[in-house]
C-alpha positions, 0 to 999 in steps of 0.5 A: 395509544390505541387499544387492542380493538384496533388489531385485526381479529386473527392477530388478537386471537393469536395474541390471546392464544399465546397469553393463555399458553403463557398463563398455563406455563406460569401456573406450572412454574408456580407448582414446580416451585411449590413442590421444590423442583430442581432449579434448572427445570424451574428456570427452563420453564420460566424462560418458556413463559418469558418467550411466550410473553415476548411473542405476544408483545411482538405480535401486537407490535407487528400488527400495528406496524402492518396497520401503520403501513396501511395508514390505519394505525394511530401509532407513529413510527416513533411510538412503534419503535419505542414499543418494540424496544420495550420488548427487547 
């Protein structure tokens, strides 16, 4: 399986941005749990973390799909499909 070096610089930057945002959100969720915040607030923020992680994964798959269409990806269509479904 190819590594993220195969993903173009803009896509990699977008993925890193989403992951850093999710990291900050997760730190906030941990603080909320430690301070005994209302479970609705915690779950709402946890859902935001989950969406941020999903978006990062979708961005990685989408970038590889674009490379695949250009004949540049080492991933097969079946591999891309399995990766996409793993995020669903």
